[in-house]
N, C-alpha and C positions, 0 to 999 in steps of 0.2 A: 407546360414543358418543365416547370420547376420540380414538380412532384416526380416525374419520370427520371429526371437527372439526379435528384437526391436519392431516389430509390435505387437507381443504378449504382451510385457511389456507395450506398450502404451495403448492397449485395456484394459488390466488388471487394470492399473492405472486409466483409465477413468471410468470404471465400479465401482471401489472401491470408487472413489471420488463422483460419483453420489449417491451411496448407503449411504455414510457418510453424504452428504448434505441433503438427504431426511429424514434420520432417527435420526439425531442428531442436536442440536442447534449450528450451526457453525456461528461464527461472520462474518459479511460482511467486508472483508478486504478493499474494496474500500472506504467505509464510514470511517473506522478507519484511513486510510491513509490521506483522505481529512481533517479529524479533526486534525491530527498531523501537516499537512502543515499549517492549519489555526492558530494553536497555535504557531508554529514556526514563522510565519509571524508577529503575534502580539508581541511576545517577541522581535523579531528583530527590529520592529518599535519603541518599547518603549525604547530600549537601543541604538538606532541610534544616532550618533553625529549630532548636529544641522548643517544646511548648513551655509556657510560663510555669505550669505546675510541676514540670520535671526539673526546673532549675532551682537549686538550693542556695539560699543566701548565706 
């Protein structure tokens, strides 16, 4: 009974997701994640300590 119930839940979730994606303006999560990573990298690079060979005494 567990396989039938979990299979039904999987199919129901898949059909619901397809319906939502086709009928509503759902943001592209992959593009948002890539933009967040790019922003985090730029912030990290701007606050990074200089390397020892770049520092002059």
